C-alpha positions in Angstrom: 7.8 -4.3 15.4 10.8 -6.5 14.6 11.9 -8.9 12.0 13.2 -12.4 12.8 14.1 -15.5 10.8 10.6 -16.9 11.0 9.2 -13.6 9.6 11.8 -13.7 6.8 10.9 -17.3 6.0 7.2 -16.3 5.9 7.9 -13.4 3.6 10.0 -15.6 1.3 7.1 -18.0 1.0 4.7 -15.1 0.3 7.0 -13.6 -2.4 8.3 -16.9 -3.8 11.8 -15.5 -3.5 14.2 -14.4 -0.8 13.3 -10.9 0.5 16.0 -8.3 0.2 16.8 -5.4 2.5 14.0 -6.1 5.0 14.3 -4.0 8.1 11.0 -4.6 9.8 7.5 -6.0 9.5 5.6 -2.8 9.3 2.2 -4.4 9.3 0.9 -7.8 10.4 -2.5 -9.0 9.2 -5.2 -9.7 11.9 -4.5 -13.4 11.3 -0.9 -12.9 12.2 0.9 -13.0 8.8 3.4 -10.4 7.7 1.6 -8.1 5.4 4.0 -5.2 4.7 7.7 -5.0 5.1 9.8 -1.9 5.6 12.8 -2.1 3.3 16.2 -0.4 3.4 16.5 2.4 0.8 19.7 0.7 -0.3 19.8 -3.1 -0.8 22.7 -5.1 0.7 24.5 -4.9 -2.7 24.2 -1.1 -2.7 21.4 -0.9 -5.2 19.0 2.0 -4.5 15.5 0.7 -3.5 13.2 3.7 -3.0 10.1 1.6 -2.0 10.0 2.0 1.8 6.9 -0.1 2.3 6.5 -3.3 0.3 3.2 -5.3 0.2 3.9 -9.0 0.8 0.6 -10.7 1.7 -0.6 -12.5 -1.4 -4.3 -11.8 -0.6 -3.6 -8.1 -0.5 -1.3 -8.1 -3.6 -4.0 -10.0 -5.6 -6.7 -7.6 -4.5 -4.5 -4.6 -5.3 -4.0 -6.0 -8.8 -7.8 -6.5 -9.2 -8.5 -3.0 -8.1 -5.9 -1.6 -10.6 -7.5 -3.5 -13.5 -10.9 -2.2 -12.4 -9.5 1.4 -13.0 -9.5 2.5 -9.4 -6.3 4.5 -10.1 -8.0 6.4 -13.0 -10.8 7.3 -10.6 -8.3 8.5 -8.0 -6.3 10.5 -10.6 -9.4 12.3 -11.9 -10.3 13.3 -8.3 -6.7 14.3 -7.6 -6.7 16.7 -10.6 -9.8 18.4 -9.5 -9.6 18.5 -5.7 -7.1 20.8 -3.9 -7.7 19.0 -0.5 -6.7 15.7 -2.1 -3.7 17.3 -3.7 -2.6 18.6 -0.3 -3.2 15.2 1.4 -1.2 13.5 -1.3 1.6 16.0 -1.1 1.8 15.6 2.7 1.8 11.8 2.3 4.7 12.1 -0.2 6.7 14.5 2.0 6.2 12.1 5.1 7.2 9.0 3.0 10.3 10.8 1.8 11.3 12.0 5.2 10.8 8.5 6.7 12.9 6.9 4.0 15.6 9.6 4.2 15.9 9.1 8.0 17.2 5.6 7.0 19.3 6.5 4.0 19.0 9.6 1.8 19.0 8.4 -1.8 19.3 12.0 -3.1 16.0 11.8 -4.9 12.5 13.0 -4.3 10.9 9.9 -5.8 8.7 8.1 -3.3 6.2 5.6 -4.7 2.7 5.0 -6.0 3.0 8.1 -8.3 3.1 10.5 -5.4 2.6 13.4 -5.3 1.3 14.1 -8.8 -0.1 10.7 -10.1 -1.7 7.6 -8.9 0.2 4.7 -10.4 0.5 1.8 -8.0 -2.1 0.7 -5.5 0.3 -1.9 -4.1 2.5 0.8 -2.8 -0.4 2.9 -1.5 -2.0 0.0 0.3 1.3 -1.0 1.8 1.9 2.6 3.0 -1.6 3.0 4.4 -1.4 -0.3 6.3 2.1 0.5 7.7 1.1 4.0 8.8 -2.6 3.7 9.6 -5.7 5.0 8.0 -5.0 8.7 8.5 -1.8 9.0 6.6 -2.6 8.8 2.9 -6.2 9.2 1.8 -5.9 7.2 -1.5 -4.2 4.3 0.4 -6.9 4.4 3.0 -9.5 4.2 0.3 -7.7 1.3 -1.5 -7.5 -0.7 1.7 -11.2 0.0 2.3 -11.9 -1.4 -1.2 -9.8 -4.4 -0.5 -11.6 -5.0 2.7 -15.1 -4.4 1.4 -14.8 -5.8 -2.1 -12.2 -8.5 -1.5 -13.7 -9.8 1.7 -10.5 -9.2 3.5 -11.9 -7.4 6.5 -10.8 -9.1 9.7 -8.3 -11.5 8.0 -5.8 -9.4 5.9 -7.3 -6.0 6.8 -8.1 -4.8 10.3 -11.8 -5.3 11.2 -12.0 -1.6 12.3 -10.5 -0.1 9.1 -12.8 2.6 7.7 -15.4 1.3 5.3 -16.0 2.7 1.8 -19.3 4.1 3.0 -17.6 5.8 6.0 -15.1 7.3 3.6 -17.9 8.6 1.4 -17.9 6.5 -1.7 -19.7 3.4 -3.1 -17.7 0.2 -3.0 -19.7 -1.1 -5.9 -19.1 1.6 -8.4 -16.4 -0.6 -10.0 -18.6 -3.7 -10.2 -18.4 -4.4 -13.9 -14.7 -3.9 -14.2 -14.0 -5.6 -10.9 -15.8 -8.7 -11.9 -13.7 -8.9 -15.1 -10.5 -8.4 -13.1 -11.5 -11.2 -10.7 -11.8 -13.8 -13.5 
């Protein structure tokens, strides 16, 4: 993918400010809007910016916020603490993210994003990462995108129609109903 002036103008409209350090549109929504940008690890003024993938589509950012308020991160962290396979997946996702960012510019840090590899602290980063890399790269990101698609009604508009569903991933999309309804107000 490439970034052009029209993309940058669309991202500026999405964010409500001029985007900084955009290298590429890493994910476009099925309806054609930029959804995730790849950013330079160092902004044009030299400021380190460790967030490689940045979520821009307002539908996705709003849904990520609702899911965070609904305690999805807490649910993920509890599972992470108890499941060695999830720990290995999250560590591999962290290592891949770091390697991808370091190929562009090594910031000399092992910080990636979203709390990886030990915590789950930002669904915005995990959703951006999963959308940019596809559903097999980071399990928690894949799950968060599935929740956005299934709970937020974003399948086929902001999320690919063929993204795995919550049911296919082995969990109930409605387990957060009460908290999700509060977050949607």
